[in-house]
C-alpha positions as CSV (number, residue, x, y, z in Angstrom):
1,X,-20.0,-4.0,7.1
2,X,-18.0,-4.1,3.9
3,X,-14.2,-3.9,4.4
4,X,-12.5,-0.9,2.8
5,X,-9.0,-2.5,3.0
6,X,-7.9,-6.2,2.9
7,X,-6.3,-6.1,6.4
8,X,-8.7,-3.6,8.0
9,X,-8.6,-3.9,11.9
10,X,-11.7,-3.5,14.1
11,X,-11.8,0.0,15.7
12,X,-12.3,-1.6,19.1
13,X,-8.9,-3.3,18.9
14,X,-7.1,0.0,18.3
15,X,-9.2,1.7,21.0
16,X,-8.0,-0.9,23.5
17,X,-4.3,-0.5,22.5
18,X,-4.5,3.3,22.6
19,X,-6.4,3.3,26.0
20,X,-3.7,1.1,27.5
21,X,-0.6,2.8,26.1
22,X,-1.5,6.5,25.7
23,X,-3.2,9.4,27.3
24,X,-5.6,11.9,25.8
25,X,-3.8,14.5,23.8
26,X,-1.0,12.2,22.8
27,X,0.1,12.3,19.2
28,X,-0.3,8.9,17.6
29,X,1.4,8.3,14.2
30,X,0.4,5.4,11.9
31,X,3.0,5.0,9.2
32,X,0.8,2.5,7.3
33,X,-2.6,4.2,7.5
34,X,-4.5,2.0,5.2
35,X,-8.3,2.6,5.7
36,X,-7.7,5.0,8.7
37,X,-8.8,2.8,11.6
38,X,-6.2,4.3,13.8
39,X,-7.3,7.8,13.1
40,X,-10.9,6.8,13.9
41,X,-9.9,5.3,17.3
42,X,-7.8,8.4,18.0
43,X,-10.7,10.7,17.4
44,X,-12.9,8.6,19.7
45,X,-10.4,8.6,22.5
46,X,-9.2,12.2,22.2
47,X,-5.8,11.4,20.7
48,X,-4.1,13.5,18.0
49,X,-4.0,11.1,15.0
50,X,-1.5,11.4,12.2
51,X,-1.1,9.0,9.3
52,X,1.0,8.3,6.3
53,X,-0.2,6.3,3.3
54,X,1.4,5.7,-0.1
55,X,-1.7,4.5,-1.9
56,X,-3.9,7.5,-3.1
57,X,-6.9,5.2,-3.0
58,X,-6.6,4.4,0.7
59,X,-5.8,8.1,1.4
60,X,-9.3,8.7,-0.1
61,X,-10.8,6.0,2.0
62,X,-9.3,7.5,5.2
63,X,-10.5,11.0,4.3
64,X,-14.0,9.7,3.6
65,X,-14.2,7.9,6.9
66,X,-13.2,10.9,8.8
67,X,-15.5,13.2,6.8
68,X,-18.4,10.8,7.7
69,X,-17.6,11.4,11.3
70,X,-18.1,15.1,10.7
71,X,-14.5,15.9,10.9
72,X,-12.4,18.0,8.6
73,X,-9.2,16.1,8.1
74,X,-6.2,17.8,6.5
75,X,-4.2,16.1,3.7
76,X,-0.7,17.1,3.3
77,X,1.5,16.1,0.4
78,X,5.3,16.0,0.2
């Protein structure tokens, strides 16, 4: 699989962390969203994922990943 971000983490790593330290329905915020791995793991584990990313390119990558999961993510701008 081609990496979408230079420091992209495996989804399984985030799933383990979220499973160990949160419950379904918990809001999880990733302040350095990157390629959106945290949001993917949140969706798989029934957490409410929120993310902040400064790079428009990586915002696009995250939105595309979620769209590929048949989700309709919302983008908010400040």
